ZADO-1210 file (C-alpha; in nm, 4 decimals, padded with zeros to 6 digits):
<atoms>
<atom x="01.8646" y="00.5800" z="04.0989" code="MET" pos="1"/>
<atom x="02.0776" y="00.2789" z="04.0007" code="ARG" pos="2"/>
<atom x="01.7690" y="00.0577" z="03.9793" code="ILE" pos="3"/>
<atom x="01.5973" y="00.2956" z="03.7343" code="GLU" pos="4"/>
<atom x="01.9107" y="00.3165" z="03.5179" code="ALA" pos="5"/>
<atom x="01.9460" y="-00.0611" z="03.5083" code="SER" pos="6"/>
<atom x="01.5770" y="-00.0952" z="03.4160" code="ARG" pos="7"/>
<atom x="01.6267" y="00.1481" z="03.1285" code="LEU" pos="8"/>
<atom x="01.9301" y="-00.0458" z="03.0075" code="VAL" pos="9"/>
<atom x="01.7375" y="-00.3739" z="03.0311" code="LEU" pos="10"/>
<atom x="01.4431" y="-00.2277" z="02.8392" code="MET" pos="11"/>
<atom x="01.6774" y="-00.0978" z="02.5677" code="ALA" pos="12"/>
<atom x="01.8403" y="-00.4413" z="02.5360" code="ILE" pos="13"/>
<atom x="01.5014" y="-00.6139" z="02.5134" code="LEU" pos="14"/>
<atom x="01.3823" y="-00.3663" z="02.2495" code="ALA" pos="15"/>
<atom x="01.6979" y="-00.4236" z="02.0455" code="ALA" pos="16"/>
<atom x="01.6551" y="-00.8009" z="02.0695" code="MET" pos="17"/>
<atom x="01.2922" y="-00.7754" z="01.9576" code="ALA" pos="18"/>
<atom x="01.3916" y="-00.5580" z="01.6623" code="ALA" pos="19"/>
<atom x="01.6491" y="-00.8146" z="01.5527" code="MET" pos="20"/>
<atom x="01.3817" y="-01.0868" z="01.5276" code="GLY" pos="21"/>
<atom x="01.2883" y="-01.0250" z="01.1628" code="CYS" pos="22"/>
<atom x="01.5048" y="-00.7538" z="01.0164" code="SER" pos="23"/>
<atom x="01.4013" y="-00.7800" z="00.6507" code="HIS" pos="24"/>
<atom x="01.0437" y="-00.8305" z="00.5360" code="ALA" pos="25"/>
<atom x="01.1654" y="-00.9584" z="00.1993" code="ASP" pos="26"/>
<atom x="01.3207" y="-01.2612" z="00.3706" code="GLU" pos="27"/>
<atom x="00.9773" y="-01.3801" z="00.4824" code="HIS" pos="28"/>
<atom x="00.8055" y="-01.6036" z="00.2215" code="PRO" pos="29"/>
<atom x="00.4749" y="-01.4147" z="00.2476" code="ARG" pos="30"/>
<atom x="00.6470" y="-01.0883" z="00.1591" code="HIS" pos="31"/>
<atom x="00.8414" y="-01.2020" z="-00.1484" code="ARG" pos="32"/>
<atom x="00.6825" y="-01.0536" z="-00.4568" code="GLN" pos="33"/>
<atom x="00.7835" y="-01.0306" z="-00.8164" code="SER" pos="34"/>
<atom x="00.6144" y="-00.7872" z="-01.0479" code="SER" pos="35"/>
<atom x="00.5306" y="-00.8695" z="-01.4050" code="ALA" pos="36"/>
<atom x="00.3730" y="-00.6414" z="-01.6592" code="ARG" pos="37"/>
<atom x="00.1272" y="-00.7959" z="-01.9008" code="SER" pos="38"/>
<atom x="00.0931" y="-00.6707" z="-02.2536" code="SER" pos="39"/>
<atom x="-00.2649" y="-00.5639" z="-02.1700" code="GLY" pos="40"/>
<atom x="-00.3927" y="-00.2806" z="-01.9575" code="ASP" pos="41"/>
<atom x="-00.3541" y="-00.4477" z="-01.6203" code="GLU" pos="42"/>
<atom x="-00.0677" y="-00.4520" z="-01.3730" code="HIS" pos="43"/>
<atom x="-00.0084" y="-00.8024" z="-01.2425" code="VAL" pos="44"/>
<atom x="00.1768" y="-00.8726" z="-00.9210" code="THR" pos="45"/>
<atom x="00.2552" y="-01.2349" z="-00.8566" code="ARG" pos="46"/>
<atom x="00.3173" y="-01.3395" z="-00.4982" code="THR" pos="47"/>
<atom x="00.5158" y="-01.6540" z="-00.4357" code="GLU" pos="48"/>
<atom x="00.3336" y="-01.9178" z="-00.2357" code="ALA" pos="49"/>
<atom x="00.4631" y="-01.9663" z="00.1172" code="PRO" pos="50"/>
<atom x="00.6675" y="-02.2763" z="00.1817" code="ALA" pos="51"/>
<atom x="00.4812" y="-02.5830" z="00.3060" code="SER" pos="52"/>
<atom x="00.5470" y="-02.7444" z="00.6405" code="ASP" pos="53"/>
<atom x="00.6572" y="-03.1074" z="00.6823" code="ALA" pos="54"/>
<atom x="00.3014" y="-03.2367" z="00.6280" code="ASP" pos="55"/>
<atom x="00.2653" y="-03.0391" z="00.3051" code="GLY" pos="56"/>
<atom x="00.0022" y="-02.8050" z="00.4503" code="ALA" pos="57"/>
<atom x="00.0437" y="-02.4314" z="00.4120" code="ARG" pos="58"/>
<atom x="00.0273" y="-02.2465" z="00.7402" code="ALA" pos="59"/>
<atom x="-00.1583" y="-01.9465" z="00.5977" code="ASP" pos="60"/>
<atom x="-00.3661" y="-02.1087" z="00.3221" code="ALA" pos="61"/>
<atom x="-00.6799" y="-01.9215" z="00.4327" code="ALA" pos="62"/>
<atom x="-00.5189" y="-01.5767" z="00.4052" code="GLU" pos="63"/>
<atom x="-00.6153" y="-01.3894" z="00.0859" code="PRO" pos="64"/>
<atom x="-00.3296" y="-01.2601" z="-00.1284" code="VAL" pos="65"/>
<atom x="-00.3414" y="-00.8850" z="-00.1879" code="ASP" pos="66"/>
<atom x="-00.2231" y="-00.8193" z="-00.5431" code="THR" pos="67"/>
<atom x="-00.2979" y="-00.4490" z="-00.5559" code="SER" pos="68"/>
<atom x="00.0019" y="-00.2235" z="-00.6194" code="PRO" pos="69"/>
<atom x="00.1997" y="-00.0631" z="-00.3415" code="THR" pos="70"/>
<atom x="00.4032" y="00.2554" z="-00.3228" code="ALA" pos="71"/>
<atom x="00.6937" y="00.0557" z="-00.4697" code="MET" pos="72"/>
<atom x="00.4904" y="00.0268" z="-00.7915" code="ASP" pos="73"/>
<atom x="00.4704" y="00.4059" z="-00.8359" code="GLN" pos="74"/>
<atom x="00.6048" y="00.4950" z="-01.1789" code="GLY" pos="75"/>
<atom x="00.9106" y="00.7178" z="-01.1770" code="ASP" pos="76"/>
<atom x="00.8501" y="00.8883" z="-01.5104" code="SER" pos="77"/>
<atom x="00.7861" y="01.2619" z="-01.5014" code="ALA" pos="78"/>
<atom x="00.4317" y="01.2047" z="-01.6326" code="THR" pos="79"/>
<atom x="00.3421" y="00.9470" z="-01.3645" code="ASP" pos="80"/>
<atom x="00.4838" y="01.1641" z="-01.0880" code="LEU" pos="81"/>
<atom x="00.2964" y="01.4698" z="-01.2158" code="GLU" pos="82"/>
<atom x="-00.0351" y="01.2804" z="-01.2371" code="ILE" pos="83"/>
<atom x="00.0058" y="01.1564" z="-00.8799" code="THR" pos="84"/>
<atom x="00.1058" y="01.5053" z="-00.7616" code="ARG" pos="85"/>
<atom x="-00.1984" y="01.6692" z="-00.9224" code="GLN" pos="86"/>
<atom x="-00.4433" y="01.4120" z="-00.7847" code="ILE" pos="87"/>
<atom x="-00.2878" y="01.4322" z="-00.4369" code="ARG" pos="88"/>
<atom x="-00.3007" y="01.8136" z="-00.4417" code="ALA" pos="89"/>
<atom x="-00.6695" y="01.8116" z="-00.5396" code="ALA" pos="90"/>
<atom x="-00.7604" y="01.5504" z="-00.2758" code="VAL" pos="91"/>
<atom x="-00.5689" y="01.7242" z="00.0043" code="VAL" pos="92"/>
<atom x="-00.7143" y="02.0652" z="-00.0856" code="ALA" pos="93"/>
<atom x="-01.0736" y="01.9352" z="-00.0755" code="ASP" pos="94"/>
<atom x="-01.2042" y="02.0348" z="00.2674" code="SER" pos="95"/>
<atom x="-01.5155" y="01.8178" z="00.2250" code="SER" pos="96"/>
<atom x="-01.3015" y="01.5032" z="00.2632" code="LEU" pos="97"/>
<atom x="-01.2156" y="01.3400" z="00.5952" code="SER" pos="98"/>
<atom x="-00.8562" y="01.2981" z="00.7077" code="LEU" pos="99"/>
<atom x="-00.8748" y="00.9285" z="00.6168" code="SER" pos="100"/>
<atom x="-00.9934" y="01.0125" z="00.2644" code="ALA" pos="101"/>
<atom x="-00.7230" y="01.2762" z="00.2201" code="ARG" pos="102"/>
<atom x="-00.4646" y="01.0130" z="00.3113" code="ASN" pos="103"/>
<atom x="-00.5819" y="00.7569" z="00.0551" code="CYS" pos="104"/>
<atom x="-00.3099" y="00.5860" z="-00.1452" code="THR" pos="105"/>
<atom x="-00.2612" y="00.7158" z="-00.4994" code="ILE" pos="106"/>
<atom x="-00.0318" y="00.5169" z="-00.7288" code="ILE" pos="107"/>
<atom x="00.0334" y="00.5952" z="-01.0949" code="THR" pos="108"/>
<atom x="00.2207" y="00.3695" z="-01.3325" code="ASN" pos="109"/>
<atom x="00.2236" y="00.4161" z="-01.7105" code="ASN" pos="110"/>
<atom x="-00.0754" y="00.6493" z="-01.6868" code="GLY" pos="111"/>
<atom x="-00.2831" y="00.3994" z="-01.4899" code="ARG" pos="112"/>
<atom x="-00.3987" y="00.5226" z="-01.1497" code="VAL" pos="113"/>
<atom x="-00.4848" y="00.3066" z="-00.8479" code="TRP" pos="114"/>
<atom x="-00.6783" y="00.4471" z="-00.5530" code="LEU" pos="115"/>
<atom x="-00.6738" y="00.2624" z="-00.2207" code="ARG" pos="116"/>
<atom x="-00.7970" y="00.3420" z="00.1264" code="GLY" pos="117"/>
<atom x="-01.1061" y="00.3517" z="00.3418" code="GLU" pos="118"/>
<atom x="-01.3605" y="00.6231" z="00.2602" code="VAL" pos="119"/>
<atom x="-01.7343" y="00.6885" z="00.2644" code="THR" pos="120"/>
<atom x="-01.9422" y="00.6378" z="-00.0494" code="ALA" pos="121"/>
<atom x="-01.9650" y="01.0146" z="-00.1038" code="ALA" pos="122"/>
<atom x="-01.5890" y="01.0578" z="-00.0583" code="GLU" pos="123"/>
<atom x="-01.5261" y="00.7799" z="-00.3082" code="ARG" pos="124"/>
<atom x="-01.7179" y="00.9708" z="-00.5743" code="THR" pos="125"/>
<atom x="-01.5282" y="01.2925" z="-00.4996" code="VAL" pos="126"/>
<atom x="-01.1853" y="01.1245" z="-00.5092" code="ILE" pos="127"/>
<atom x="-01.2691" y="00.9465" z="-00.8355" code="GLU" pos="128"/>
<atom x="-01.3731" y="01.2820" z="-00.9857" code="ARG" pos="129"/>
<atom x="-01.0447" y="01.4425" z="-00.8776" code="HIS" pos="130"/>
<atom x="-00.8527" y="01.1539" z="-01.0381" code="ALA" pos="131"/>
<atom x="-01.0412" y="01.1642" z="-01.3674" code="THR" pos="132"/>
<atom x="-01.0093" y="01.5434" z="-01.3908" code="ASP" pos="133"/>
<atom x="-00.6308" y="01.5144" z="-01.4249" code="VAL" pos="134"/>
<atom x="-00.4998" y="01.4958" z="-01.7798" code="GLY" pos="135"/>
<atom x="-00.2963" y="01.1925" z="-01.8820" code="GLY" pos="136"/>
<atom x="-00.4894" y="00.9339" z="-01.6787" code="VAL" pos="137"/>
<atom x="-00.5254" y="00.6310" z="-01.9083" code="MET" pos="138"/>
<atom x="-00.7199" y="00.4071" z="-01.6655" code="ALA" pos="139"/>
<atom x="-00.8537" y="00.4334" z="-01.3114" code="LEU" pos="140"/>
<atom x="-00.8487" y="00.1310" z="-01.0800" code="HIS" pos="141"/>
<atom x="-01.0696" y="00.2071" z="-00.7819" code="ASP" pos="142"/>
<atom x="-00.9723" y="-00.0126" z="-00.4875" code="ASP" pos="143"/>
<atom x="-01.1267" y="00.2249" z="-00.2309" code="LEU" pos="144"/>
<atom x="-01.3154" y="00.0445" z="00.0466" code="ARG" pos="145"/>
<atom x="-01.6400" y="00.1901" z="00.1746" code="ILE" pos="146"/>
<atom x="-01.6243" y="00.2472" z="00.5495" code="ALA" pos="147"/>
<atom x="-01.9282" y="00.2367" z="00.7688" code="GLU" pos="148"/>
<atom x="-02.0519" y="00.5881" z="00.8327" code="GLU" pos="149"/>
</atoms>
């Protein structure tokens, strides 16, 4: 009995130590982002380049930078929230969509809607239709990826 209790304590200590390794994603150079709004119709997210090592080479130079908006970019105006709510309600209520399609990311900011996730070609068309059917949508940015069926 004592051996099992000491194993549990050891496992809890190891889990706590692992969790303390990187406590804040924003402290990591790859995760630092600053948003800037252009005067045009596009949302621009600039990601700072990771620091170079002693030789001047970037460790992750081959990794593509994802500049699409995240949930943090969701507009907090009543209009943006209502557009997102209406699109989400229509997508979730559509029984023809898979669980993955129903869980696609929907972000609205200043009337512009971004759709992200992995769906089939048919589901993409249905989700786009649901988004364009909602009043107040100024632009639709379709970042949905087509999954293999």
